N, CA and C of each residue as an Amber inpcrd file, in Angstrom:
protein
   294
  68.1690000 121.3980000 120.2730000  68.7030000 121.7100000 119.1300000
  70.3860000 121.5570000 118.8300000  70.7410000 120.6850000 117.7480000
  71.9610000 120.5600000 117.8980000  72.7260000 121.8660000 117.0380000
  73.7010000 122.4120000 117.2590000  74.6010000 123.4150000 116.4930000
  76.1720000 123.1730000 116.6470000  76.3990000 123.5910000 115.5470000
  78.0100000 123.4640000 115.1530000  78.9410000 124.8580000 115.4520000
  79.8660000 124.8170000 116.3200000  80.2400000 126.0720000 116.7520000
  81.8770000 126.0200000 116.3850000  82.4330000 126.9060000 115.4670000
  83.9030000 126.7880000 115.0290000  85.0040000 127.0470000 116.4280000
  85.7020000 126.2510000 116.6620000  86.7090000 126.5120000 117.8160000
  88.0780000 127.1750000 117.1110000  88.5910000 128.0630000 117.9060000
  89.5230000 129.3540000 117.3310000  90.8950000 128.6370000 117.5650000
  90.9500000 127.3930000 118.2880000  92.2330000 126.6510000 118.8650000
  92.3870000 125.5670000 118.1550000  91.7390000 125.4050000 117.2560000
  92.0850000 124.0590000 116.4530000  93.3500000 124.4400000 115.5500000
  93.9760000 123.1210000 115.5280000  95.5800000 123.1850000 115.0810000
  95.7020000 121.9060000 113.8870000  95.8270000 122.3270000 112.7930000
  95.9820000 121.2040000 111.8290000  97.3320000 120.5350000 111.8690000
  97.5390000 119.1660000 111.5860000  98.7920000 118.6390000 111.9310000
  98.8110000 117.4670000 110.7630000  99.9270000 117.5950000 109.9530000
 100.1310000 116.7060000 108.8920000 101.5290000 116.4660000 108.9560000
 101.7340000 115.3450000 108.2370000 103.3780000 114.6980000 108.0820000
 103.8260000 115.0750000 106.5280000 105.1060000 115.9030000 106.9090000
 105.9520000 116.0940000 105.6880000 106.9420000 114.9210000 105.5000000
 106.9780000 114.6740000 104.1810000 107.8370000 113.5780000 103.9630000
 108.8620000 114.0030000 102.6100000 110.1580000 114.0490000 103.0960000
 111.1660000 114.4910000 102.1800000 111.9010000 113.2530000 101.5440000
 111.9730000 112.8820000 100.3960000 112.6610000 111.7140000  99.8040000
 114.0930000 112.0750000  99.3680000 115.0310000 111.9540000 100.2660000
 116.3810000 112.1030000 100.0390000 117.1640000 110.8520000  99.3690000
 116.3020000 109.4880000  99.0240000 117.0200000 108.7130000  98.5160000
 117.0160000 108.7440000  96.8480000 117.3790000 107.7310000  96.4090000
 117.8400000 107.5200000  94.9770000 116.5700000 107.0450000  94.2020000
 115.2830000 106.4850000  94.9970000 113.9980000 105.7180000  94.2140000
 112.9840000 106.6350000  94.7320000 112.0500000 106.3540000  93.6930000
 110.5880000 106.9370000  94.2020000 109.7660000 105.6650000  94.6590000
 109.4790000 105.7400000  96.0880000 108.8380000 104.6610000  96.3750000
 107.5480000 104.1040000  95.8490000 107.0260000 105.0710000  95.0480000
 105.6880000 105.0350000  94.7370000 105.3340000 104.6180000  93.0990000
 106.7980000 104.3580000  92.2690000 107.0550000 104.2210000  91.2640000
 106.1950000 102.6930000  91.0500000 106.4780000 101.6660000  91.8880000
 105.8500000 100.3780000  91.5850000 104.5280000 100.5860000  91.5310000
 103.7070000 101.4550000  91.9350000 102.2230000 101.4620000  91.9840000
 101.6720000 102.1040000  90.9180000 102.9200000 102.6810000  90.0810000
 102.4000000 103.3750000  88.8250000 101.9770000 104.6390000  88.9630000
 102.4710000 105.5600000  90.0210000 102.2150000 106.9790000  90.4170000
 103.2570000 107.5970000  90.6660000 103.4240000 108.7240000  90.9110000
 104.5380000 109.5790000  91.2290000 104.7850000 109.9510000  92.7460000
 103.5590000 110.1410000  93.5950000 103.6000000 110.3830000  94.7500000
 102.6380000 109.7290000  95.6420000 102.4270000 109.9760000  96.6630000
 101.7230000 109.0240000  97.7200000 100.1290000 109.3750000  97.1420000
  99.4370000 108.2770000  96.7220000  98.0090000 108.4860000  96.3010000
  96.9820000 108.9600000  97.1870000  97.4700000 108.8230000  98.6240000
  96.5870000 108.9540000  99.8250000  96.6890000 110.1160000 100.3800000
  96.5000000 111.2680000  99.9340000  96.8940000 112.6930000 100.7690000
  96.2230000 112.7350000 101.9710000  96.9190000 113.6820000 102.9600000
  96.4970000 113.9710000 104.0710000  95.9470000 115.4730000 103.7370000
  94.5420000 115.5280000 103.8380000  94.1020000 116.9890000 103.3440000
  93.4560000 117.3400000 104.9920000  93.9360000 118.2200000 105.6230000
  93.0860000 118.7860000 106.6150000  92.1080000 119.7410000 106.3500000
  91.9850000 120.3810000 105.2840000  90.8830000 121.2030000 105.0640000
  90.8030000 121.2380000 103.3450000  89.6370000 121.3470000 102.8850000
  89.3860000 121.1840000 101.2480000  90.2860000 122.3490000 100.8170000
  90.1760000 123.4320000 101.0530000  90.8070000 124.7370000 100.5280000
  92.3940000 124.7170000 100.6590000  92.7550000 123.6260000 101.2630000
  94.5400000 123.7040000 101.2170000  94.5390000 122.2930000 100.3380000
  93.6700000 121.8180000  99.5530000  94.2540000 120.7000000  98.8170000
  95.2780000 120.7200000  97.7490000  95.3000000 121.9350000  97.3000000
  96.5070000 121.9970000  96.0640000  97.7920000 122.2440000  96.9170000
  97.8290000 122.9150000  97.9040000  99.2980000 123.3050000  98.4950000
  99.6170000 121.9000000  99.2840000  98.6420000 120.9710000  99.8540000
  99.1160000 119.9010000 100.3740000  99.6890000 118.6380000  99.4110000
  98.9140000 118.4950000  98.2320000  99.2270000 117.7380000  97.1890000
 100.5810000 118.3420000  96.9000000 100.8320000 119.5570000  96.4240000
 102.4550000 120.1590000  95.7990000 103.5890000 119.4860000  96.8830000
 102.9780000 120.0410000  98.3680000 103.9070000 119.3270000  99.3600000
 104.0210000 117.9830000  99.2280000 103.3170000 116.9900000  99.1050000
 103.3760000 115.7730000  99.2340000 104.1380000 115.2300000  98.1630000
 104.6380000 115.8980000  97.1480000 105.2280000 115.6440000  95.9080000
 106.5230000 115.3920000  96.3860000 107.0950000 116.0240000  97.5750000
 108.3340000 115.7990000  97.9410000 108.8140000 114.6920000  98.5370000
 107.8420000 113.5920000  98.9620000 108.0550000 112.5130000  99.2410000
 107.9850000 111.2560000  98.0730000 107.8860000 111.7600000  96.9630000
 107.8660000 110.9560000  95.7320000 109.0860000 110.7890000  95.0660000
 109.4000000 111.7910000  94.0040000 110.4830000 111.8190000  93.1610000
 111.5740000 112.1150000  94.0980000 112.7520000 111.4230000  93.9560000
 114.0670000 111.7410000  94.6700000 114.4530000 113.2740000  94.4780000
 114.6430000 113.9820000  95.9030000 115.2060000 115.2690000  95.8120000
 116.4990000 115.4150000  95.7220000 117.3190000 116.0880000  94.7280000
 118.8140000 115.9640000  94.7460000 119.5190000 116.9950000  95.6650000
 118.7650000 118.1000000  96.1720000 119.5130000 118.9810000  97.1590000
 118.5120000 120.0000000  97.7930000 119.1270000 120.5970000  98.8160000
 118.1320000 121.3090000  99.2460000 117.4010000 122.9070000  98.4290000
 118.2420000 123.2460000  97.3990000 117.7930000 124.0420000  96.3210000
 116.6630000 123.7510000  95.6990000 116.3230000 122.4140000  95.5970000
 115.3610000 121.7510000  94.8940000 114.2930000 122.1490000  95.7390000
 114.1850000 121.9720000  97.0600000 113.2480000 122.1660000  97.9360000
 112.7120000 123.5430000  98.0150000 113.6310000 124.3620000  97.9670000
 113.4430000 125.8620000  97.8780000 112.7310000 126.3110000  96.6900000
 113.2630000 125.7030000  95.6290000 112.5510000 126.0940000  94.3150000
 111.0570000 125.3170000  94.4250000 110.9290000 124.3470000  94.4900000
 109.5980000 123.6350000  94.8060000 108.5780000 124.3870000  95.6570000
 108.9710000 124.9370000  96.9820000 108.2690000 125.6080000  97.7930000
 108.0940000 126.9950000  97.8490000 108.6160000 127.3950000  96.5210000
 108.4500000 129.1700000  96.5810000 106.9940000 129.7390000  96.7950000
 106.7100000 130.5360000  97.7780000 105.6210000 131.1710000  97.9540000
 105.0620000 130.6540000  99.4810000 105.7840000 129.6830000 100.1210000
 105.3860000 129.3440000 101.2560000 106.4960000 130.1610000 102.2440000
 106.0000000 130.0260000 103.5930000 106.7490000 130.7390000 104.5250000
 108.2430000 130.2880000 104.7480000 109.1910000 131.2710000 104.7530000
 110.5050000 131.0980000 105.0130000 110.8810000 130.3490000 106.0930000
 110.1560000 130.3930000 107.2520000 110.4440000 129.4140000 108.2100000
 110.1000000 127.9890000 107.8890000 108.8860000 127.8270000 107.3550000
 108.5520000 126.3210000 106.7370000 109.4960000 125.8290000 105.8830000
 110.0190000 126.7610000 104.8070000 111.0170000 126.1880000 103.7020000
 112.0410000 126.0450000 104.5950000 112.7270000 126.6450000 105.4480000
 113.9300000 126.4190000 106.0850000 113.8250000 125.2130000 107.0540000
 112.8960000 124.9360000 107.5170000 112.3370000 123.5020000 108.1640000
 112.8110000 122.4020000 107.3300000 112.2190000 122.5530000 106.3060000
 112.2210000 121.2920000 105.3080000 113.8090000 121.1860000 105.0460000
 114.2500000 122.1840000 104.6690000 115.9320000 122.2860000 104.2100000
 116.6690000 121.8220000 105.2930000 116.3030000 122.0790000 106.8320000
 117.0720000 121.7100000 107.8400000 116.9360000 120.0710000 107.9740000
 115.8400000 119.5280000 107.9750000 115.6350000 118.2770000 108.0530000
 115.7820000 117.4560000 107.0420000 116.0300000 117.9400000 105.7460000
 116.3540000 117.1770000 104.8350000 117.8910000 116.2440000 104.9180000
 117.8420000 114.8170000 104.6160000 119.0650000 114.2100000 104.7960000
 119.1480000 113.5360000 103.4450000 120.3020000 113.6770000 102.5840000
 120.6480000 113.0040000 101.4270000 120.7670000 111.5230000 101.8180000
 119.9100000 110.6370000 100.9640000 120.2050000 109.3020000 101.2950000
 119.1960000 108.6210000 102.0500000 118.3850000 109.5490000 102.8090000
 117.2630000 109.0810000 103.7080000 115.8950000 109.4650000 103.3900000
 114.6770000 108.8620000 103.8440000 113.4120000 109.1720000 103.6920000
 113.2780000 109.8920000 104.8870000 112.8980000 111.0720000 104.9690000
 112.7580000 111.8300000 106.4960000 111.2400000 112.2110000 106.5320000
 110.6020000 112.0900000 107.6150000 109.2300000 112.1390000 107.8450000
 109.2190000 113.0390000 109.4400000 108.4130000 113.9010000 109.3090000
 108.0020000 114.8410000 110.5330000 106.7590000 115.5600000 110.4450000
 106.2100000 115.7830000 111.4950000 104.8970000 116.5420000 111.5110000
 105.1600000 117.7800000 111.7760000 104.1740000 118.5990000 111.2450000
 104.1110000 120.2030000 111.2040000 102.7050000 120.5680000 111.6180000
 102.4060000 121.3050000 112.5310000 101.4600000 121.7870000 112.8720000
 101.0130000 123.4060000 112.6050000  99.9040000 123.4970000 111.9620000
  99.5750000 125.0040000 111.6420000  98.5370000 125.3020000 112.1450000
  98.3490000 126.6810000 112.8510000  97.0710000 127.0990000 113.6050000
  96.1170000 127.0810000 112.3300000  94.7040000 127.0540000 112.7470000
  93.7150000 127.3140000 111.5090000  93.7560000 128.8860000 111.1590000
C-alpha cells in the first residue's frame, strides 16, 4: 500500500527579485508583475504574490521595501534592503523551513 508521509526537514526555496531600475520589465506584456509566480505551498499564495510585486514596478528606495513588506520578519526585510541596489535588477534565493 502506498502512503504519503510528511518530512519535517523540507525547505521551501524561492527567488526574490527587487527592481531597482527605472522601468517595469513586465509592462510590455500588459501586466505589472511576473505573471508566473513561484508558489511553494498554496497557503502562501497571497504573501508570495505580494513579495513578487517588488520585481515589477520600480522601487525608489529601501523605505518603499520596508513599507511594502510590513508584517514580514525583520530579518527578511533587512535582507531585502541590504540586497537592493538602485539602478539594478537584483535576484537572490531565499530558503524557509516549512
